N, C-alpha and C positions, 0 to 999 in steps of 0.2 A: 509496157508503155506503149498508149494507144498512138500511131502513127501521126506525125505532125505534117499535114497537107499545104497548109498556111501559114503566113508570119506576115504579124501585124505590126509596123515600126510606130511608134508615134513621130511625131517630126520636131519640136522644139526642145533643142537640149539632147537628143537622141541621134538624129541625124546631123541637125544644121543647129552652127555654134552659135547660139543668138549674144553671146558678149562678141564674135568676132564684127561688132560697130564700136566698140570702145573707142578707136579710133578716130571714127568719125564724129561721135559725141567729145573727145578730145579738142578736136577742131575745131568744135563749136564754145567749148566750154572747158579753157585748158584748166588741166591738175583736179576735171572733177568727171572726169569722160567713166574711169572704173568706177566709181560710188554711182555713178546716175544710172548705167549699164544694170548693176544689180541691184537695184530698189527699180527699175525699169520693168524686169524679167518677176522680181519678185511682188509688183503691183500688179501686173500682168495676169498674173495666177490668180491672185488675191480676189480681184476683181471679176474673174472666172466665175470662183466658187460663190462669193457674195451674190451676183447677178442670178446663179444657178438656184440658193436658197432660197433668195425673195424673190424668184419666177419674174426678174424683170431681164429677160433677155436680149440681149444685141450681137453684131456678129465681133469675133475675134479680131477685126482689123479696127472695129469705134475703140475698143477696149486698150489694143495696146496704144493706140494715141493716145484716149483720158490717161491709161497710165505713165506713157513716157514724159503726161503734161504733168502729172503728179512727181512723178524723178528731179525732174528738170527744178521745180519748185522748191522739193523740200531741200533740196542740194544750194539752191540760194540763186542760180540759173536766171534769168530774163525768158521767156517765152516767146516766141513771134510764130504765125502761121505759119510762115517760109520756113522756118527752121525744123518745124514739126512735120509738115508736109516732107520736107527731102530725107528726113529722118525716118518719117514711117516707111516711106516707101521705097530705105533701103533693107526693109525687112523683108523685101521679096529678090536680094542678091544676097543671103548671109552665106558663110562659107559653111561647105559639111565638115566635119573632122574625117581627123586624117586616116583615117582604116577603111571610111565606110563606103568608094566604090571597091578597095578590092573583095570586101566581106560580100556586099552586094552579088561581086561578077560569079562568085561559087553559090548561090542559090537558086539559080535558076530552072530546078528543078521541081521550085516551091512554087505556091501562089504569094506573091510580093504584094504586099499593103502599106499605104500609109494612113493612118485613122487617127486625126485629130479633132482639134476645139479650132482649129484656125480655118479661116474662112478658104472657099475656093480661089477667092481673088487674091488670095496670097499664097496657099498654096500652090496651085499649077504655076506661076511665075517662077516662084524659091527653087521647084524642082527643073526645071528647064533651064534658069540660069544658071545650077548646079552642075549642069549638063549628065542630068540625072533620067532623063527623058527616054520614056522606051523602056524604063525596067519594070513599073511597077504595072502590075494588072487593073490595079483600084486606090484610086485615091477619093476617099473618107471625109467629108465634113461632117460635124453636128448639126452645123447649119438647116440641112434638110429635114432635122427632127427636133431642132432647139432645147436639147437636152447636153449641156456640157458636163463632161468625165470631170469626174468620175460615177458620174449618177446611173444604174445600170442601163436604165434605157438608153444609153448612149452605147454600148458595151451591147449592147442587143439587137440593136439597131445596125450597129455593123454585120452581125451575123448574121442578119437576115439578109443585108445585102450580100456577102459575099456566098451565101447559098449552102453553109457548113454548119458543126456543130462546133460548141464552145470547145470538146475534149481534141479535136483535132489544130487547134488554132495554139501557136507561140505567139503571148504580145511581148513586146521589145518597149522599153522606155528608161530612159534616164532620170524620169521623176518618179520620186517616190511612190507621193498620193497615186497618179498613173498606175504604177504597178501594185498597189493596195484594192483600186478600186477594180484591175483587172482580174488580179486574184478572186477579189469578193464574186465577181458576178461569174467565176468557173474558166477563164484560159489559163494554161501556164502559162509561166510569167518567166522572164528572163530582165531582171533588173540592171542596167547600166549604170552603174554605182560610179562614173567619172571622180567624185569629189570627197569616196570613200566615208561616207554619210553612212550614222547608223541605222537602223532599219526603224520604220518607222512603225512606233505602240501602240498598232490596231489590228494585234492578234490576227494577219495576213502576212504571213511570212514569204518573200515569192520563193518559186520553187529553182533558177539558180539564178546567181551575184556575178558578175564580171565589172572588169576595170574598164572595159570597151567592147565593142560591138566582135568582137573575134572570137569571143566567147561562145556565143550561138553557133558555132560551126560544129559543135559539141553533135547539137540538134539534128546534124542535117545526118 
């Protein structure tokens, strides 16, 4: 097997638990926190994909805000500007999954990268607030090319930034659609299937599938 020199991580859902804000949502909307959180994430992904298809790019920060407003409305909650502001800003302080720091500490001989649809004004603070500063060699946002994953151009952009070849990259994500995009592009792939979901029916099977990040230690 071609040696893996670079490990590229998706951020949201892979390193950072997007549903760790459920308790904050519950404070504003009692009895509806988990439902709003689930819809918020679903619409966040959907809006990025829709904007990609429509050629109507905006930053992930704006998409996150729009998705939140939709989620609150769907579940019958009142939407105020102050609530929206506080909750979107809370995205800068997401929890990391329990195994993340221990796994990253064992990968020091690899080039470690975050490559995300998220904006840098979201990614840099969440990395810092999670105590992960200095661990990653690069934090790459699709903002620079305005092509959301899973567009091939987005993965190609990351490869150019890293000055590497796809065959030397292990791409790690908890999002099945992202793994499909990375597999389609030519990266080695590790799907972190935290929810025990079936593989996407896109004729793009992950190289490996693990229940959490600890599985990728097989690649070192």
